[in-house]
C-alpha positions, 0 to 999 in steps of 0.5 A: 759367236753372233752379235746381239742387239745389246752388244751392238749398242754397247760396242764402240766404233769399229767393225762388228762381225755377226758371221757368214760374212755379215758385218756392221761398220759402226760409228757413233750412234749409227752404222751400215750393214755390209755383207761380204761374199765371193763370186767367180773368184772375186770378193764383193761387198753388198750393202743392206742399209744403215743401223739402227734403221735396219736392225740385226734381225732384218740384216740377217734375213737379207744375208740369208736371202741373198746367200740362197741366190749365191748358192744358185750360182748367181751374183747377188749384186747383179741380181738385185740391180736387175730387180731394181731396174725391172721395178723402175721400168714397171713404174715408168710403164705405169706412170710415164712422163708427159713427153714419153706418153706423147711419144707413145701416142704419136708413134701410132697417131702419125700413121694417119698424118702426112709424112708421119706428121712432119708436114704439119709439124704436129709435135712442134707446139708441144716441144716448144711450149709444153715439154720444156716446162712439164714434159718430164713430169709423170702424167699422174702428177700433172694438174690443170694448174701445171697445164695452165701455167705452161700455156698462160704466157702464149694464150693471148699472144700466140693463141692459135699455137696455144690452141693447137697445143691444148687440143693435142694434149687432150688427144694424148691424155684421152689416149693415155687413159684408154691405155690404163695410165693415170691421166684424164682429159678432164685435166686438159679441159679444166686447164682450158677453162682456167685459161678463159676466153682469149682476146684474139682476132683471127687474121685471114690469109691475105687475098688479092681482090678478085677484080685485080686477078686479071692484072696480076695474071698478065703481069706474071706472064713470062717471069719464070717458074715461080710466076708460071706456078702462080698462074697455074694456081690461079687457073686451077685453084689447087693448093700450093702443095699440089701445084708446086709438086705437079708431075707431068705423068699426072696429066691426061688429056684435059684432066689433071689428077692430083694424087691423094697424098698431095691433097689436104686432109687426113690420109684415110679421108682424102682421095685423088682429085680430078681437075678439069683444065681450061685452055690457058692451063693446058697451054702452061703445061704444054710450055713447061713440058717443052723444058723437059724433066719430071716436075712441071715447076722445078726450082734452081736445083731441079726439085719442086719449088718451095711454098716460101719461094712462091710467097717471096716472089709475090712479096718481093714484087710488091704484091700483098696477096698470098698464093693461098689467097687466090682460092679466096679471090675465086670464092668471092668472085663466085659470090659477087657474080653468082657465077656457080652453085654453092656445091660446085664452087665448094667442090672446085676448092676440094672442100667437104660438103655436107655431113659424113653420112651425106658424103657417103651417098653423094660421091660424084666429084661434079667434074662435068658441072665444074668444067664450065665454071672453070672455063668461065673463071679462065675467061675472066682471069685472061681479062675477057669481060664477056664470059659467055663467048667461047675462048680460044681453044675452048672446044678442043679443051672441053673435048679432051685435047691438049692445045697444039 
């Protein structure tokens, strides 16, 4: 005979059976429902919750529901675990944690970045300053105060890093909203507003004054691969990455074609960049080629020099300027001496000129207009104060011949 609600209340502590495997293990004013069944020759027990929160009628309904599953040859406990896992996965899909959403976004976004974002360490500001604090929170629960509190300690002291973090969070939240998740870029915008204006002064990269470039160039002569690479940077004005990783197969006559993947910018926006080489630049290539190998400026291990090694070389020898600062030295030299038109000088530095529409029509790389400016710069670098007269090998270089 089955149990009744009154009989359960009056019963003392112990195991009360309702039949068909349903039992109530009662103790004091509470108890727990257990359903005993056999599957694959083994006795199993399935819990249905606590009494009196789960009443007799509800416990019987659960027993009958899972008994039907058992009659279909399925293990009720395994089926219930699978259902719970599916529900959990669905909830997580609809409301991922911030770290999960960031990973989901970055898996797609990184395809437009160099080396899948490793070069610029795209995720670094988030991994260091955001994820440890709110990375495990579901995005639907993250408020502008959470973001503000995470960034507040570095908003003033490390503002460039904090700014990168908040800009990247904005991209992640905006993309999450488009994917149907309960998040909004407004949260990030509001956090930025709450953080307020940062009293941070941007520090420019240290650059060697253009007046001292000839002296530095002469001092670098004959001091090894790092020094030769720095000389080449001065003459070509290409960023360190392109110079350090230059290969001999990138040079044809007096033109160096820097591959797009070595140029700064998003992959879909950059293209190969042609650099007209002056006679002293060609002379460096000639001397380095005689040493053999595929890289123009290999380090001790035969691989390209590192960016840090170039900066360290200058620093260890008492030079305050940074390698990237050579580009500033050139640009200031142009301004102070009216040495080149604006568009030519900017193109030499591979800077974008004009808006997107303007660039779509103005497609010339101004190679022929850049060549005389590069020759003029080379004459200055070599210490020639009269830039108007030809320099050694200039004729052969401008006509496309390597110096012999």
